[in-house]
C-alpha positions as CSV (number, residue, x, y, z in Angstrom):
1,M,157.5,121.3,114.5
2,C,153.8,121.5,113.2
3,N,155.3,121.5,109.8
4,G,157.1,118.5,110.2
5,K,154.4,116.4,111.4
6,M,152.2,117.6,108.3
7,R,155.0,116.6,106.2
8,I,154.9,113.3,107.8
9,E,151.0,112.6,107.9
10,K,151.4,113.7,104.3
11,L,154.2,111.1,103.3
12,R,152.0,108.8,105.1
13,Y,149.2,109.5,103.2
14,I,151.2,109.0,100.2
15,L,152.4,105.5,100.9
16,V,148.8,104.1,101.8
17,L,148.0,105.4,98.5
18,V,150.5,104.0,96.8
19,A,150.2,100.4,98.5
20,A,146.5,100.8,97.7
21,L,147.2,100.7,94.1
22,S,149.5,98.0,94.0
23,I,147.2,95.7,95.0
24,G,144.0,97.4,93.1
25,T,142.4,99.0,95.8
26,A,142.1,102.6,97.5
27,P,141.4,104.3,100.5
28,V,137.7,104.5,101.1
29,D,137.4,108.5,100.9
30,M,138.9,108.0,97.2
31,A,137.4,104.6,96.4
32,V,136.9,105.1,92.6
33,G,133.6,105.5,91.2
34,A,131.9,105.9,94.8
35,E,129.1,108.4,94.7
36,A,128.9,111.2,97.3
37,P,126.1,110.6,99.6
38,P,122.8,113.2,99.5
39,K,123.4,116.3,102.1
40,I,120.6,115.8,104.3
41,D,119.5,118.2,107.4
42,A,116.7,115.4,108.9
43,A,117.9,113.4,111.8
44,S,116.6,110.3,110.3
45,A,116.0,109.8,106.5
46,I,115.4,107.0,104.0
47,L,114.7,106.3,100.4
48,T,113.7,103.3,99.2
49,D,112.0,101.7,96.2
50,A,108.3,101.8,96.1
51,V,107.5,98.2,95.0
52,T,110.6,96.0,96.3
53,G,111.4,98.2,99.4
54,Q,114.9,98.2,98.6
55,I,117.1,101.0,100.4
56,L,119.0,103.3,98.3
57,Y,119.9,105.2,101.2
58,Q,119.5,105.8,105.1
59,K,120.4,107.8,107.8
60,N,119.3,106.6,111.6
61,A,116.7,105.2,109.7
62,H,115.5,102.6,112.9
63,V,115.2,105.6,115.6
64,R,112.1,106.2,116.8
65,R,110.8,109.8,116.8
66,P,107.4,111.9,116.9
67,M,106.4,112.2,113.4
68,A,103.6,114.9,113.0
69,S,100.9,115.0,110.3
70,T,102.9,112.0,108.5
71,T,100.8,110.3,110.8
72,K,97.5,110.8,108.6
73,I,98.7,108.4,106.0
74,M,97.8,105.5,108.3
75,T,94.6,107.4,108.9
76,A,93.7,107.5,105.2
77,I,94.8,103.5,104.6
78,I,92.5,103.0,107.8
79,V,89.7,105.0,106.4
80,I,89.9,103.7,103.0
81,E,89.9,100.1,103.6
82,N,86.5,100.4,106.0
83,C,84.8,103.0,104.6
84,S,82.5,103.8,101.1
85,M,83.8,106.9,99.7
86,D,80.3,108.5,99.8
87,E,78.9,107.8,103.2
88,V,78.4,110.6,105.2
89,V,80.0,111.6,108.3
90,T,78.3,113.5,110.8
91,A,81.3,115.7,113.1
92,S,80.8,115.7,116.7
93,E,81.6,118.8,119.1
94,N,84.5,116.9,120.0
95,A,85.6,116.8,116.4
96,S,85.1,120.5,116.0
97,K,87.4,121.7,119.0
98,V,90.4,119.9,118.0
99,P,93.2,122.6,117.5
100,Y,95.5,124.0,115.0
101,T,95.3,123.4,110.9
102,S,91.4,122.3,110.2
103,L,88.5,122.1,108.3
104,H,86.7,124.2,110.3
105,L,84.2,121.9,111.1
106,K,80.7,122.9,113.3
107,P,79.1,120.2,115.3
108,G,76.4,118.4,113.4
109,E,78.2,119.2,110.0
110,Q,77.8,116.4,106.8
111,V,80.6,115.9,104.9
112,K,81.4,112.5,102.3
113,V,84.2,110.2,103.5
114,K,86.2,111.4,100.5
115,D,85.7,114.9,100.7
116,L,87.1,114.5,104.5
117,L,90.2,112.9,102.9
118,Y,90.9,115.5,100.4
119,A,90.9,117.8,103.8
120,L,92.8,115.2,105.5
121,M,95.7,114.9,103.2
122,I,96.3,117.8,101.2
123,R,95.2,121.0,104.0
124,S,96.2,118.1,106.8
125,A,93.0,119.2,108.5
126,N,92.9,117.6,112.2
127,D,89.2,118.0,112.9
128,S,89.0,115.9,109.6
129,A,90.8,113.0,111.3
130,V,89.1,112.8,114.1
131,A,85.8,112.9,112.7
132,L,87.0,110.3,110.4
133,A,88.1,108.4,113.5
134,E,85.1,108.3,115.4
135,H,82.9,107.5,112.2
136,V,85.0,104.3,111.8
137,A,85.9,103.6,115.2
138,G,83.6,105.2,117.2
139,S,86.5,106.8,119.2
140,V,89.8,108.3,118.9
141,E,91.1,105.4,121.1
142,G,89.3,102.8,119.0
143,F,90.9,104.1,115.6
144,A,94.2,104.5,117.7
145,A,93.8,100.8,118.2
146,M,93.3,99.7,114.9
147,M,96.1,101.8,113.4
148,N,98.4,99.8,115.8
149,A,97.0,96.8,114.3
150,K,97.5,97.6,110.9
151,A,101.1,98.7,111.6
152,K,101.9,95.4,113.2
153,E,100.4,93.9,110.0
154,L,102.5,95.9,107.7
155,G,105.5,94.9,110.2
156,A,106.3,98.8,111.3
157,K,107.3,97.3,114.4
158,N,108.7,100.8,115.9
159,T,105.7,102.5,115.3
160,H,102.8,103.6,118.0
161,F,99.9,105.2,117.3
162,V,98.0,107.4,120.1
163,N,95.7,109.8,117.6
164,P,94.5,110.0,113.8
165,N,96.3,113.6,113.4
166,G,99.8,113.6,115.0
167,L,99.4,116.1,117.6
168,Y,102.0,115.3,120.2
169,A,101.8,112.5,122.5
170,K,104.1,111.0,124.4
171,D,103.7,107.2,122.9
172,H,102.9,108.6,119.6
173,Y,105.9,107.8,117.2
174,S,107.7,106.0,114.1
175,T,110.9,105.8,112.4
176,A,112.0,107.0,108.9
177,Y,111.9,103.3,108.1
178,D,108.3,102.5,108.9
179,L,107.3,105.4,107.7
180,A,108.3,104.8,104.1
181,L,107.3,101.4,105.0
182,I,103.3,102.6,105.5
183,T,104.0,105.0,102.8
184,R,104.4,102.1,100.3
185,Y,101.1,100.2,101.3
186,A,99.1,103.3,101.1
187,L,100.3,103.6,97.5
188,K,98.9,100.6,96.3
189,L,95.7,101.9,97.1
190,P,93.9,103.4,94.0
191,V,92.0,106.1,96.0
192,F,95.1,107.0,98.0
193,N,97.0,107.8,94.9
194,E,93.9,109.7,93.4
195,I,93.8,112.2,96.3
196,I,97.5,112.9,97.1
197,T,98.1,113.8,93.4
198,T,95.7,116.6,93.5
199,Q,97.0,120.2,94.3
200,R,93.4,121.7,94.6
201,V,89.8,120.4,94.8
202,I,86.3,121.6,95.7
203,I,84.7,119.8,98.4
204,D,81.3,120.0,99.2
205,R,79.8,120.4,103.2
206,S,76.8,120.9,104.7
207,I,77.2,123.9,107.0
208,N,80.6,125.9,106.6
209,K,80.3,126.4,102.5
210,Q,82.6,129.3,102.7
211,D,85.2,127.0,103.1
212,L,85.3,124.6,100.2
213,L,88.5,124.9,98.3
214,I,91.1,122.4,99.6
215,S,94.8,123.1,98.0
216,T,98.3,121.9,98.7
217,K,101.5,124.0,100.2
218,S,103.7,121.7,99.2
219,K,106.2,122.7,97.3
220,F,107.9,119.5,96.7
221,L,104.7,118.2,95.0
222,K,104.1,121.7,93.2
223,N,107.8,122.3,91.6
224,Y,109.8,118.8,91.5
225,P,109.8,117.1,88.3
226,G,107.7,113.7,88.8
227,A,106.3,114.4,92.0
228,D,103.4,112.8,93.3
229,G,102.9,113.0,96.7
230,V,102.8,112.0,99.7
231,K,102.4,114.1,103.4
232,S,104.1,116.9,105.2
233,G,104.2,117.4,108.7
234,Y,105.1,119.7,111.5
235,I,104.8,120.4,115.4
236,K,107.5,121.6,117.9
237,Q,108.4,118.6,118.8
238,A,108.8,116.5,115.6
239,G,110.3,119.4,113.4
240,Y,109.6,119.1,109.8
241,C,108.5,115.7,108.8
242,Y,107.7,114.4,105.2
243,A,106.9,111.4,103.0
244,G,107.8,112.1,99.5
245,S,106.8,109.9,96.5
246,A,108.3,110.4,93.0
247,T,107.9,108.5,89.8
248,R,110.0,108.7,86.4
249,G,109.7,106.6,83.3
250,G,107.4,104.1,85.5
251,W,110.0,103.8,88.2
252,R,108.4,105.1,91.4
253,L,110.8,106.1,94.8
254,V,109.5,106.6,98.5
255,S,111.3,109.0,100.9
256,A,110.6,109.7,104.5
257,V,112.4,112.4,106.7
258,L,112.0,113.3,110.2
259,K,113.1,115.9,112.4
260,S,114.5,118.3,109.4
261,N,114.5,122.2,109.2
262,D,114.1,121.7,105.4
263,S,112.1,118.4,104.9
264,Q,111.2,119.0,101.3
265,A,114.5,120.1,100.4
266,D,115.9,117.1,102.1
267,T,113.1,114.8,100.3
268,S,114.5,116.6,96.7
269,A,117.7,116.0,97.7
270,L,116.9,112.1,98.3
271,M,115.3,111.9,95.2
272,N,118.0,113.6,93.2
273,Y,120.4,110.7,94.5
274,G,118.4,107.7,93.7
275,F,117.2,109.1,90.4
276,K,121.0,109.6,89.5
277,N,123.1,106.5,90.9
278,Y,120.4,104.0,90.7
279,Q,118.5,102.4,87.8
280,R,115.6,100.0,87.6
281,L,115.9,96.7,85.7
282,I,113.1,94.9,84.8
283,L,113.4,91.1,84.9
284,A,110.3,89.4,84.2
285,H,107.0,90.8,82.3
286,T,103.5,88.8,83.4
287,K,102.7,88.1,79.8
288,Q,106.1,87.0,79.2
289,P,107.0,83.2,79.5
290,V,109.9,82.5,82.3
291,E,109.6,78.9,81.9
292,T,107.9,76.6,79.7
293,I,107.8,73.0,81.3
294,A,106.2,69.5,80.6
295,V,103.3,68.5,83.0
296,K,103.0,64.8,84.4
297,G,100.2,63.2,82.8
298,G,99.5,66.6,80.7
299,D,98.2,67.3,76.7
300,Q,100.6,69.7,76.2
301,E,103.5,71.9,77.8
302,L,102.2,74.4,80.4
303,K,104.0,78.0,80.1
304,V,104.9,79.6,83.6
305,V,104.2,83.7,84.0
306,P,105.0,86.2,87.0
307,A,101.6,87.1,88.8
308,E,103.2,90.9,88.6
309,R,106.2,92.2,86.7
310,V,109.4,92.1,88.4
311,H,112.1,94.2,88.8
312,V,115.0,95.7,91.0
313,V,117.0,98.4,91.5
314,V,120.5,98.6,90.9
315,K,123.3,100.7,90.8
316,A,123.4,102.6,87.5
317,G,125.8,100.5,85.2
318,N,125.7,97.2,87.5
319,Q,122.8,95.4,85.4
320,K,124.7,92.1,86.4
321,A,124.5,92.2,90.0
322,A,120.5,91.0,89.6
323,K,119.2,87.5,88.6
324,T,116.3,85.7,89.1
325,E,115.7,81.9,90.9
326,I,112.8,80.1,90.3
327,K,111.0,77.3,92.2
328,L,108.4,75.4,90.7
329,D,105.9,73.2,92.6
330,E,105.1,69.4,91.3
331,I,102.6,69.8,88.9
332,S,100.4,66.8,87.6
333,A,97.4,67.3,85.2
334,P,95.0,68.7,84.8
335,V,96.1,72.5,85.4
336,K,93.6,75.7,85.1
337,K,95.2,79.4,83.8
338,G,96.3,81.3,86.5
339,D,97.0,78.6,88.9
340,K,99.8,79.1,91.4
341,V,103.0,76.7,90.3
342,G,106.1,78.0,92.0
343,T,108.0,80.9,92.8
344,L,110.2,83.5,91.3
345,T,112.9,85.4,93.5
346,A,114.8,88.5,92.3
347,I,118.3,88.5,94.0
348,V,120.6,91.3,93.9
349,D,124.0,91.2,94.8
350,G,123.1,87.4,96.2
351,R,120.8,88.7,98.3
352,P,116.9,88.3,97.8
353,V,114.9,91.2,97.5
354,F,111.8,90.2,96.3
355,T,109.4,87.3,95.5
356,V,106.8,86.6,93.8
357,D,104.3,83.9,92.8
358,L,104.6,82.2,89.5
359,E,100.9,81.0,87.5
360,A,100.0,78.8,84.6
361,A,99.5,81.0,81.7
362,N,97.2,78.3,80.3
363,D,95.4,75.0,80.6
364,V,96.9,71.7,80.5
365,D,93.9,68.6,80.5
366,E,94.9,65.3,81.2
367,S,96.2,63.3,77.9
368,T,94.2,60.6,76.3
369,V,96.0,57.7,78.0
370,S,96.3,59.9,81.1
371,A,92.5,60.4,81.3
372,M,91.9,56.4,80.3
373,W,94.5,55.1,82.5
374,P,92.0,54.3,85.4
375,W,89.8,52.8,83.1
376,V,92.3,50.9,81.7
377,R,93.9,49.6,84.7
378,T,90.2,48.8,85.9
379,M,89.9,46.6,83.2
380,A,93.0,44.9,83.2
381,L,92.4,43.9,87.1
382,I,88.8,42.4,86.1
383,S,90.6,40.3,82.9
384,M,93.4,39.2,85.3
385,L,90.8,38.5,88.2
386,G,88.6,36.5,85.1
387,V,91.8,34.1,83.5
388,G,92.6,33.3,87.7
389,A,89.3,32.1,88.1
390,A,89.1,30.3,84.7
391,C,92.4,28.4,85.9
392,G,91.4,28.0,88.9
393,R,88.2,25.9,87.9
394,A,90.4,24.3,85.1
395,T,92.8,22.9,87.7
396,A,89.9,21.9,90.3
397,K,88.2,19.9,87.2
398,S,91.8,18.2,86.4
399,D,92.3,17.5,90.1
400,G,88.8,15.6,90.3
401,G,89.5,13.8,86.9
402,S,92.7,12.2,88.6
403,R,90.9,11.7,92.2
404,S,88.3,9.4,90.1
405,R,90.7,7.2,88.1
406,F,92.6,6.7,91.3
407,S,89.4,5.3,92.6
408,Q,88.7,3.4,90.1
409,E,92.1,1.5,89.7
410,V,92.0,0.8,93.5
């Protein structure tokens, strides 16, 4: 009986396959050219393009979860945007008592902001996070409010911070999507990039001079070709977490995994999937005009360039999926180089994925005729008024003579 059912199911599958082939399609699990998704252990994961944010892979990417020390990416953002790297931080007794991974700060110890950032991002020092938070905002609570404001500004709608280090708290959470979004923003900061790509550094401190070497333990950063960040994390409630970044041929991908048994292996699998199955297409360069247009009242044509290089990500070999759409403002002379004159939108598979401003690549002054037109118009009006007045006087004089002759005749 069982063998009969198996034969029937096999026959049904063959019939479905034949029917599909006859109309040019195939069953989903046998789709021609389909790439198997990466094998990811993490409960939540995402892979994105660093610049455009295009999603190349996602798994439960919007589910809220504790994110452990990947929290420190936002901590670093707030510190970098509010401090000079040479500022000196004085550690409080509160900071010195923070548990688990630490820089072993002593109360009253003085360390520069940049050295504490190295400890924060490379060693994942929890006491460094608190010392920096108190330095910037006066308290952990005040600093968390700054973190939440920044998350809202970036569009991380499913993220909430309670502390700067990621130690477990009930209302401290994020998502794989939000974590990748925050990481992409952080990567725009040169100091952040410098710190996260450093594997070993000697810092300077005022008291605990026996603990000066900061070195990474990230297998991904050490071993993956092109790896250039970003941050690991672990607490029991969150599992192993990792925000990753890798660059090949100038193309950077950003990933995030939450609640994994091996977050760094998951990160490598995501990166392999992205670099193997997708490709970057550069659609416009900053020095290459995308339009040359006539300007109303201008003495020459205007060359239009994008404010930044425009690229998109498409499936390997599918270059025709991408195109650009240009919208120009109403432009009149004079125009100065660098003036915004419109927008360029990159479109993939019919969906807009990235928009940049278009700028003037050259000055356009008013043409001689255009520049002289107000003067010419004024003189024309004056001339017309003069002619009108003369005609009026002539008409009045003529009328007066006629009346005189009429009186004499009477």
